[in-house]
Backbone as JSON Lines, residues from 0, in Angstrom:
{"i":0,"aa":"X","n":[-55.96,35.88,56.18],"ca":[-55.66,36.87,55.16],"c":[-55.21,36.12,53.89]}
{"i":1,"aa":"X","n":[-55.8,36.49,52.74],"ca":[-55.39,35.81,51.51],"c":[-54.07,36.39,50.99]}
{"i":2,"aa":"X","n":[-53.48,35.7,50.02],"ca":[-52.16,36.09,49.51],"c":[-52.14,37.52,48.99]}
{"i":3,"aa":"X","n":[-53.12,37.87,48.17],"ca":[-53.16,39.21,47.58],"c":[-53.24,40.28,48.67]}
{"i":4,"aa":"X","n":[-54.06,40.04,49.68],"ca":[-54.21,41.01,50.78],"c":[-52.91,41.17,51.55]}
{"i":5,"aa":"X","n":[-52.21,40.08,51.78],"ca":[-50.94,40.16,52.51],"c":[-49.89,40.94,51.72]}
{"i":6,"aa":"X","n":[-49.81,40.66,50.43],"ca":[-48.87,41.4,49.57],"c":[-49.2,42.88,49.57]}
{"i":7,"aa":"X","n":[-50.47,43.2,49.38],"ca":[-50.89,44.6,49.34],"c":[-50.65,45.31,50.67]}
{"i":8,"aa":"X","n":[-50.88,44.62,51.77],"ca":[-50.65,45.23,53.09],"c":[-49.18,45.59,53.27]}
{"i":9,"aa":"X","n":[-48.31,44.69,52.89],"ca":[-46.86,44.93,53.04],"c":[-46.39,46.04,52.11]}
{"i":10,"aa":"X","n":[-46.93,46.09,50.9],"ca":[-46.45,47.05,49.9],"c":[-47.24,48.36,49.84]}
{"i":11,"aa":"X","n":[-48.27,48.49,50.64],"ca":[-49.17,49.64,50.56],"c":[-48.43,50.98,50.56]}
{"i":12,"aa":"X","n":[-47.61,51.23,51.55],"ca":[-46.93,52.53,51.65],"c":[-45.95,52.76,50.5]}
{"i":13,"aa":"X","n":[-45.28,51.72,50.08],"ca":[-44.35,51.85,48.94],"c":[-45.12,52.2,47.68]}
{"i":14,"aa":"X","n":[-46.19,51.47,47.42],"ca":[-46.93,51.65,46.17],"c":[-47.63,52.99,46.06]}
{"i":15,"aa":"X","n":[-47.94,53.63,47.19],"ca":[-48.61,54.93,47.1],"c":[-47.61,56.09,46.92]}
{"i":16,"aa":"X","n":[-46.32,55.82,47.05],"ca":[-45.3,56.86,46.86],"c":[-45.33,57.35,45.4]}
{"i":17,"aa":"X","n":[-45.28,58.65,45.22],"ca":[-45.39,59.24,43.87],"c":[-44.25,58.79,42.95]}
{"i":18,"aa":"X","n":[-43.06,58.58,43.51],"ca":[-41.94,58.15,42.66],"c":[-42.12,56.69,42.23]}
{"i":19,"aa":"X","n":[-42.67,55.87,43.07],"ca":[-42.98,54.49,42.69],"c":[-44.08,54.51,41.63]}
{"i":20,"aa":"X","n":[-45.07,55.35,41.81],"ca":[-46.13,55.48,40.81],"c":[-45.56,55.94,39.46]}
{"i":21,"aa":"X","n":[-44.47,56.7,39.5],"ca":[-43.83,57.17,38.27],"c":[-43.35,56.0,37.4]}
{"i":22,"aa":"X","n":[-43.09,54.85,38.01],"ca":[-42.65,53.68,37.23],"c":[-43.69,53.25,36.21]}
{"i":23,"aa":"X","n":[-44.93,53.68,36.38],"ca":[-45.98,53.36,35.42],"c":[-45.75,54.06,34.08]}
{"i":24,"aa":"X","n":[-44.89,55.09,34.08],"ca":[-44.62,55.86,32.87],"c":[-43.51,55.27,32.01]}
{"i":25,"aa":"X","n":[-42.86,54.23,32.47],"ca":[-41.73,53.65,31.74],"c":[-42.04,52.22,31.33]}
{"i":26,"aa":"X","n":[-41.64,51.87,30.11],"ca":[-41.86,50.52,29.6],"c":[-40.68,49.65,30.0]}
{"i":27,"aa":"X","n":[-41.0,48.45,30.46],"ca":[-39.97,47.49,30.86],"c":[-39.7,46.51,29.72]}
{"i":28,"aa":"X","n":[-40.68,45.68,29.41],"ca":[-40.58,44.68,28.35],"c":[-41.84,44.75,27.5]}
{"i":29,"aa":"X","n":[-41.67,44.88,26.19],"ca":[-42.84,44.94,25.3],"c":[-43.7,46.13,25.63]}
{"i":30,"aa":"X","n":[-44.92,45.87,26.13],"ca":[-45.83,46.95,26.51],"c":[-46.07,46.98,28.01]}
{"i":31,"aa":"X","n":[-45.28,46.24,28.76],"ca":[-45.43,46.13,30.22],"c":[-44.65,47.25,30.9]}
{"i":32,"aa":"X","n":[-45.33,47.99,31.77],"ca":[-44.65,49.08,32.48],"c":[-43.69,48.51,33.53]}
{"i":33,"aa":"X","n":[-42.75,49.33,33.94],"ca":[-41.81,48.93,34.99],"c":[-42.57,48.64,36.28]}
{"i":34,"aa":"X","n":[-43.58,49.43,36.57],"ca":[-44.4,49.22,37.77],"c":[-45.08,47.85,37.72]}
{"i":35,"aa":"X","n":[-45.73,47.55,36.6],"ca":[-46.42,46.27,36.46],"c":[-45.42,45.11,36.53]}
{"i":36,"aa":"X","n":[-44.28,45.27,35.9],"ca":[-43.23,44.24,35.95],"c":[-42.82,43.98,37.4]}
{"i":37,"aa":"X","n":[-42.56,45.03,38.14],"ca":[-42.15,44.87,39.55],"c":[-43.25,44.25,40.39]}
{"i":38,"aa":"X","n":[-44.49,44.61,40.13],"ca":[-45.62,43.99,40.85],"c":[-45.68,42.5,40.55]}
{"i":39,"aa":"X","n":[-45.47,42.12,39.29],"ca":[-45.47,40.7,38.91],"c":[-44.33,39.95,39.6]}
{"i":40,"aa":"X","n":[-43.16,40.57,39.67],"ca":[-42.02,39.94,40.34],"c":[-42.32,39.78,41.83]}
{"i":41,"aa":"X","n":[-42.95,40.78,42.44],"ca":[-43.31,40.68,43.86],"c":[-44.31,39.55,44.08]}
{"i":42,"aa":"X","n":[-45.31,39.46,43.22],"ca":[-46.32,38.4,43.35],"c":[-45.69,37.01,43.2]}
{"i":43,"aa":"X","n":[-44.84,36.84,42.2],"ca":[-44.2,35.54,41.99],"c":[-43.24,35.22,43.13]}
{"i":44,"aa":"X","n":[-42.51,36.21,43.61],"ca":[-41.6,36.0,44.74],"c":[-42.37,35.5,45.96]}
{"i":45,"aa":"X","n":[-43.51,36.11,46.21],"ca":[-44.36,35.7,47.33],"c":[-44.78,34.24,47.16]}
{"i":46,"aa":"X","n":[-45.22,33.89,45.94],"ca":[-45.69,32.52,45.66],"c":[-44.55,31.5,45.79]}
{"i":47,"aa":"X","n":[-43.38,31.83,45.27],"ca":[-42.23,30.93,45.39],"c":[-41.93,30.68,46.85]}
{"i":48,"aa":"X","n":[-41.86,31.75,47.62],"ca":[-41.56,31.63,49.05],"c":[-42.61,30.76,49.76]}
{"i":49,"aa":"X","n":[-43.86,31.03,49.46],"ca":[-44.95,30.31,50.14],"c":[-45.0,28.84,49.74]}
{"i":50,"aa":"X","n":[-45.01,28.57,48.44],"ca":[-45.22,27.2,47.97],"c":[-44.01,26.29,48.15]}
{"i":51,"aa":"X","n":[-42.82,26.88,48.22],"ca":[-41.62,26.07,48.48],"c":[-41.25,26.08,49.96]}
{"i":52,"aa":"X","n":[-42.08,26.72,50.79],"ca":[-41.88,26.76,52.25],"c":[-40.46,27.23,52.6]}
{"i":53,"aa":"X","n":[-40.04,28.34,51.95],"ca":[-38.68,28.85,52.13],"c":[-38.52,29.71,53.38]}
{"i":54,"aa":"X","n":[-39.61,30.17,53.93],"ca":[-39.61,30.96,55.17],"c":[-38.73,32.21,55.08]}
{"i":55,"aa":"X","n":[-38.78,32.87,53.94],"ca":[-38.05,34.13,53.77],"c":[-38.76,35.24,54.53]}
{"i":56,"aa":"X","n":[-38.04,36.29,54.83],"ca":[-38.59,37.49,55.45],"c":[-39.49,38.17,54.41]}
{"i":57,"aa":"X","n":[-40.81,38.08,54.59],"ca":[-41.76,38.56,53.58],"c":[-41.64,40.05,53.32]}
{"i":58,"aa":"X","n":[-41.4,40.83,54.35],"ca":[-41.3,42.29,54.14],"c":[-40.1,42.64,53.26]}
{"i":59,"aa":"X","n":[-38.94,42.11,53.59],"ca":[-37.75,42.38,52.79],"c":[-37.92,41.83,51.38]}
{"i":60,"aa":"X","n":[-38.45,40.63,51.28],"ca":[-38.67,39.98,49.99],"c":[-39.54,40.83,49.09]}
{"i":61,"aa":"X","n":[-40.69,41.24,49.6],"ca":[-41.64,41.99,48.77],"c":[-41.16,43.4,48.47]}
{"i":62,"aa":"X","n":[-40.55,44.06,49.45],"ca":[-40.02,45.4,49.19],"c":[-38.9,45.35,48.16]}
{"i":63,"aa":"X","n":[-37.99,44.39,48.3],"ca":[-36.91,44.24,47.32],"c":[-37.45,43.94,45.93]}
{"i":64,"aa":"X","n":[-38.46,43.09,45.86],"ca":[-39.06,42.75,44.57],"c":[-39.74,43.95,43.93]}
{"i":65,"aa":"X","n":[-40.51,44.7,44.72],"ca":[-41.24,45.84,44.18],"c":[-40.32,46.97,43.75]}
{"i":66,"aa":"X","n":[-39.16,47.05,44.37],"ca":[-38.23,48.16,44.08],"c":[-37.03,47.74,43.25]}
{"i":67,"aa":"X","n":[-36.98,46.49,42.79],"ca":[-35.77,46.01,42.12],"c":[-35.45,46.77,40.83]}
{"i":68,"aa":"X","n":[-36.43,47.37,40.19],"ca":[-36.2,48.18,38.99],"c":[-36.64,49.63,39.18]}
{"i":69,"aa":"X","n":[-36.39,50.16,40.35],"ca":[-36.79,51.52,40.73],"c":[-35.73,52.54,40.27]}
{"i":70,"aa":"X","n":[-35.46,52.54,38.95],"ca":[-34.41,53.42,38.41],"c":[-34.94,54.7,37.78]}
{"i":71,"aa":"X","n":[-36.22,54.76,37.44],"ca":[-36.93,55.98,37.03],"c":[-36.4,56.64,35.75]}
{"i":72,"aa":"X","n":[-36.2,55.86,34.73],"ca":[-35.9,56.39,33.4],"c":[-36.32,55.35,32.37]}
{"i":73,"aa":"X","n":[-36.42,55.76,31.12],"ca":[-36.76,54.83,30.05],"c":[-35.46,54.34,29.41]}
{"i":74,"aa":"X","n":[-35.1,53.11,29.7],"ca":[-33.83,52.57,29.22],"c":[-33.83,52.31,27.72]}
{"i":75,"aa":"X","n":[-34.98,52.39,27.08],"ca":[-35.05,52.17,25.64],"c":[-34.53,53.38,24.86]}
{"i":76,"aa":"X","n":[-34.55,54.56,25.49],"ca":[-34.06,55.77,24.84],"c":[-32.56,55.88,25.07]}
{"i":77,"aa":"X","n":[-31.81,55.82,24.01],"ca":[-30.35,55.86,24.09],"c":[-29.84,57.29,23.98]}
{"i":78,"aa":"X","n":[-30.17,58.09,24.98],"ca":[-29.77,59.5,25.01],"c":[-28.26,59.62,25.13]}
{"i":79,"aa":"X","n":[-27.61,59.89,24.0],"ca":[-26.15,60.07,23.98],"c":[-25.41,58.9,24.63]}
{"i":80,"aa":"X","n":[-25.94,57.7,24.48],"ca":[-25.29,56.53,25.05],"c":[-25.49,56.38,26.55]}
{"i":81,"aa":"X","n":[-26.31,57.24,27.13],"ca":[-26.52,57.28,28.59],"c":[-26.99,55.94,29.15]}
{"i":82,"aa":"X","n":[-27.82,55.22,28.4],"ca":[-28.39,53.98,28.92],"c":[-27.81,52.72,28.25]}
{"i":83,"aa":"X","n":[-26.68,52.87,27.58],"ca":[-26.05,51.72,26.91],"c":[-25.69,50.62,27.89]}
{"i":84,"aa":"X","n":[-25.39,50.95,29.11],"ca":[-24.98,49.98,30.13],"c":[-26.08,49.68,31.13]}
{"i":85,"aa":"X","n":[-27.32,49.92,30.73],"ca":[-28.47,49.76,31.62],"c":[-28.46,48.43,32.38]}
{"i":86,"aa":"X","n":[-28.24,47.34,31.68],"ca":[-28.27,46.03,32.33],"c":[-27.29,45.89,33.47]}
{"i":87,"aa":"X","n":[-26.18,46.62,33.37],"ca":[-25.13,46.53,34.38],"c":[-25.26,47.55,35.51]}
{"i":88,"aa":"X","n":[-25.93,48.66,35.24],"ca":[-25.94,49.74,36.24],"c":[-27.28,49.99,36.92]}
{"i":89,"aa":"X","n":[-28.38,49.54,36.32],"ca":[-29.69,49.94,36.85],"c":[-29.97,49.4,38.24]}
{"i":90,"aa":"X","n":[-29.41,48.26,38.6],"ca":[-29.65,47.73,39.94],"c":[-29.07,48.65,41.02]}
{"i":91,"aa":"X","n":[-27.9,49.2,40.76],"ca":[-27.29,50.14,41.72],"c":[-28.1,51.43,41.8]}
{"i":92,"aa":"X","n":[-28.6,51.89,40.65],"ca":[-29.42,53.1,40.64],"c":[-30.72,52.86,41.4]}
{"i":93,"aa":"X","n":[-31.35,51.71,41.16],"ca":[-32.6,51.37,41.86],"c":[-32.37,51.27,43.36]}
{"i":94,"aa":"X","n":[-31.27,50.68,43.76],"ca":[-30.95,50.53,45.19],"c":[-30.74,51.9,45.83]}
{"i":95,"aa":"X","n":[-30.01,52.76,45.14],"ca":[-29.77,54.12,45.64],"c":[-31.09,54.88,45.78]}
{"i":96,"aa":"X","n":[-31.97,54.76,44.78],"ca":[-33.27,55.43,44.85],"c":[-34.11,54.88,46.0]}
{"i":97,"aa":"X","n":[-34.08,53.57,46.18],"ca":[-34.86,52.95,47.27],"c":[-34.38,53.44,48.63]}
{"i":98,"aa":"X","n":[-33.07,53.58,48.77],"ca":[-32.52,54.08,50.04],"c":[-32.87,55.55,50.23]}
{"i":99,"aa":"X","n":[-32.63,56.35,49.19],"ca":[-32.83,57.79,49.29],"c":[-34.29,58.18,49.46]}
{"i":100,"aa":"X","n":[-35.17,57.62,48.66],"ca":[-36.57,58.04,48.66],"c":[-37.46,57.28,49.65]}
{"i":101,"aa":"X","n":[-37.11,56.0,49.91],"ca":[-38.0,55.16,50.73],"c":[-37.31,54.57,51.95]}
{"i":102,"aa":"X","n":[-36.08,55.01,52.19],"ca":[-35.32,54.59,53.38],"c":[-35.18,53.06,53.47]}
{"i":103,"aa":"X","n":[-34.96,52.42,52.32],"ca":[-34.79,50.96,52.3],"c":[-33.59,50.58,53.15]}
{"i":104,"aa":"X","n":[-33.74,49.5,53.9],"ca":[-32.64,49.03,54.74],"c":[-31.61,48.26,53.9]}
{"i":105,"aa":"X","n":[-30.52,47.87,54.53],"ca":[-29.42,47.22,53.82],"c":[-29.84,45.9,53.17]}
{"i":106,"aa":"X","n":[-30.71,45.16,53.82],"ca":[-31.15,43.88,53.25],"c":[-31.93,44.1,51.95]}
{"i":107,"aa":"X","n":[-32.84,45.06,51.95],"ca":[-33.61,45.38,50.74],"c":[-32.67,45.9,49.66]}
{"i":108,"aa":"X","n":[-31.73,46.75,50.03],"ca":[-30.77,47.26,49.05],"c":[-29.97,46.13,48.41]}
{"i":109,"aa":"X","n":[-29.57,45.14,49.21],"ca":[-28.8,44.01,48.68],"c":[-29.66,43.17,47.73]}
{"i":110,"aa":"X","n":[-30.92,43.0,48.04],"ca":[-31.83,42.26,47.15],"c":[-31.88,42.97,45.8]}
{"i":111,"aa":"X","n":[-32.04,44.26,45.83],"ca":[-32.12,45.06,44.6],"c":[-30.81,44.99,43.83]}
{"i":112,"aa":"X","n":[-29.69,45.19,44.5],"ca":[-28.38,45.22,43.84],"c":[-28.02,43.9,43.16]}
{"i":113,"aa":"X","n":[-28.51,42.79,43.69],"ca":[-28.09,41.48,43.16],"c":[-29.09,40.83,42.21]}
{"i":114,"aa":"X","n":[-30.19,41.51,41.89],"ca":[-31.21,40.86,41.08],"c":[-30.78,40.58,39.64]}
{"i":115,"aa":"X","n":[-29.72,41.22,39.17],"ca":[-29.26,41.01,37.8],"c":[-28.17,39.94,37.66]}
{"i":116,"aa":"X","n":[-27.87,39.25,38.74],"ca":[-26.95,38.12,38.63],"c":[-27.59,37.08,37.73]}
{"i":117,"aa":"X","n":[-26.9,36.45,36.82],"ca":[-25.46,36.39,36.63],"c":[-24.89,37.41,35.65]}
{"i":118,"aa":"X","n":[-25.74,38.29,35.07],"ca":[-25.19,39.32,34.19],"c":[-24.15,40.14,34.93]}
{"i":119,"aa":"X","n":[-24.47,40.52,36.15],"ca":[-23.5,41.21,37.01],"c":[-22.83,40.14,37.88]}
{"i":120,"aa":"X","n":[-21.76,39.57,37.36],"ca":[-21.11,38.42,37.99],"c":[-20.66,38.64,39.42]}
{"i":121,"aa":"X","n":[-20.28,39.84,39.76],"ca":[-19.75,40.1,41.11],"c":[-20.85,40.35,42.14]}
{"i":122,"aa":"X","n":[-22.09,40.44,41.69],"ca":[-23.19,40.75,42.62],"c":[-24.06,39.51,42.83]}
{"i":123,"aa":"X","n":[-23.47,38.5,43.41],"ca":[-24.16,37.25,43.69],"c":[-25.15,37.48,44.84]}
{"i":124,"aa":"X","n":[-26.39,37.02,44.69],"ca":[-27.35,37.16,45.8],"c":[-26.8,36.49,47.06]}
{"i":125,"aa":"X","n":[-26.96,37.19,48.19],"ca":[-26.39,36.72,49.45],"c":[-27.44,36.21,50.44]}
{"i":126,"aa":"X","n":[-28.69,36.48,50.17],"ca":[-29.76,36.06,51.1],"c":[-30.78,35.22,50.34]}
{"i":127,"aa":"X","n":[-31.56,34.5,51.1],"ca":[-32.66,33.71,50.54],"c":[-33.6,34.63,49.75]}
{"i":128,"aa":"X","n":[-33.88,35.79,50.31],"ca":[-34.79,36.74,49.67],"c":[-34.23,37.22,48.33]}
{"i":129,"aa":"X","n":[-32.93,37.5,48.3],"ca":[-32.29,37.97,47.07],"c":[-32.33,36.89,45.99]}
{"i":130,"aa":"X","n":[-32.12,35.65,46.37],"ca":[-32.18,34.54,45.4],"c":[-33.59,34.41,44.83]}
{"i":131,"aa":"X","n":[-34.59,34.52,45.69],"ca":[-35.98,34.39,45.23],"c":[-36.31,35.49,44.23]}
{"i":132,"aa":"X","n":[-35.96,36.73,44.55],"ca":[-36.25,37.85,43.64],"c":[-35.47,37.69,42.34]}
{"i":133,"aa":"X","n":[-34.24,37.26,42.41],"ca":[-33.43,37.05,41.21],"c":[-34.11,36.04,40.28]}
{"i":134,"aa":"X","n":[-34.55,34.92,40.82],"ca":[-35.21,33.88,40.03],"c":[-36.56,34.37,39.51]}
{"i":135,"aa":"X","n":[-37.35,35.01,40.36],"ca":[-38.66,35.51,39.95],"c":[-38.52,36.54,38.83]}
{"i":136,"aa":"X","n":[-37.52,37.41,38.92],"ca":[-37.3,38.42,37.89],"c":[-36.97,37.76,36.55]}
{"i":137,"aa":"X","n":[-36.14,36.72,36.57],"ca":[-35.79,36.04,35.31],"c":[-37.04,35.39,34.7]}
{"i":138,"aa":"X","n":[-37.86,34.75,35.53],"ca":[-39.08,34.1,35.04],"c":[-40.05,35.11,34.43]}
{"i":139,"aa":"X","n":[-40.3,36.18,35.15],"ca":[-41.25,37.2,34.67],"c":[-40.71,37.9,33.43]}
{"i":140,"aa":"X","n":[-39.42,38.23,33.43],"ca":[-38.82,38.91,32.27],"c":[-38.92,38.04,31.02]}
{"i":141,"aa":"X","n":[-38.64,36.77,31.17],"ca":[-38.73,35.85,30.04],"c":[-40.16,35.77,29.52]}
{"i":142,"aa":"X","n":[-41.1,35.63,30.42],"ca":[-42.51,35.55,30.04],"c":[-42.96,36.83,29.32]}
{"i":143,"aa":"X","n":[-42.58,37.99,29.87],"ca":[-42.97,39.26,29.26],"c":[-42.32,39.43,27.89]}
{"i":144,"aa":"X","n":[-41.05,39.11,27.8],"ca":[-40.32,39.3,26.54],"c":[-40.82,38.35,25.46]}
{"i":145,"aa":"X","n":[-40.92,37.07,25.77],"ca":[-41.39,36.11,24.78],"c":[-42.87,36.3,24.48]}
{"i":146,"aa":"X","n":[-43.64,36.62,25.49],"ca":[-45.07,36.85,25.3],"c":[-45.35,38.02,24.37]}
{"i":147,"aa":"X","n":[-44.58,39.06,24.51],"ca":[-44.75,40.22,23.64],"c":[-44.3,39.91,22.21]}
{"i":148,"aa":"X","n":[-43.23,39.15,22.06],"ca":[-42.78,38.77,20.71],"c":[-43.83,37.9,20.04]}
{"i":149,"aa":"X","n":[-44.42,36.99,20.79],"ca":[-45.44,36.1,20.25],"c":[-46.63,36.9,19.76]}
{"i":150,"aa":"X","n":[-47.03,37.92,20.54],"ca":[-48.15,38.77,20.15],"c":[-47.86,39.53,18.85]}
{"i":151,"aa":"X","n":[-46.6,39.9,18.64],"ca":[-46.22,40.72,17.5],"c":[-45.89,39.89,16.26]}
{"i":152,"aa":"X","n":[-45.8,38.56,16.4],"ca":[-45.47,37.71,15.25],"c":[-46.57,37.77,14.21]}
{"i":153,"aa":"X","n":[-46.18,37.71,12.93],"ca":[-47.19,37.74,11.84],"c":[-48.18,36.58,12.01]}
{"i":154,"aa":"X","n":[-49.45,36.91,11.8],"ca":[-50.49,35.89,11.88],"c":[-50.98,35.6,13.28]}
{"i":155,"aa":"X","n":[-50.39,36.22,14.28],"ca":[-50.82,36.02,15.67],"c":[-51.81,37.11,16.04]}
{"i":156,"aa":"X","n":[-52.8,36.73,16.84],"ca":[-53.75,37.72,17.33],"c":[-53.12,38.56,18.42]}
{"i":157,"aa":"X","n":[-53.59,39.78,18.54],"ca":[-53.1,40.65,19.6],"c":[-54.0,40.59,20.79]}
């Protein structure tokens, strides 16, 4: 089984859920949807685990990665200050949604809750899987954020 097939097999039921599909309606960084961002984090997490021979639990790793930003709102809209603390609170909201809607187990919830470390200083990743998702999220977020800025710079092609 190739890498893409294995990732898709593990995430199939999660990705077909209507609430997970709803993440396509929200922008994460630049023009990248939250769904696409989470898919990229899952793909990179898988590659980190595989190429560094970390032997992480693939199911927990991929589920945590795909659901790490499962908060279901547009954080760019500052509705009465509602999303001013997005960076600090969205991991808990995503974890709660993953548990409530998709019955995520405690390990997956912990991966989701700790992905914003070190911004959330008290939520240090506790598992190998959580560390991988935390690192993959930082790498993908940086690439998306800088990549979008580069595209928007004067004189740059889109």
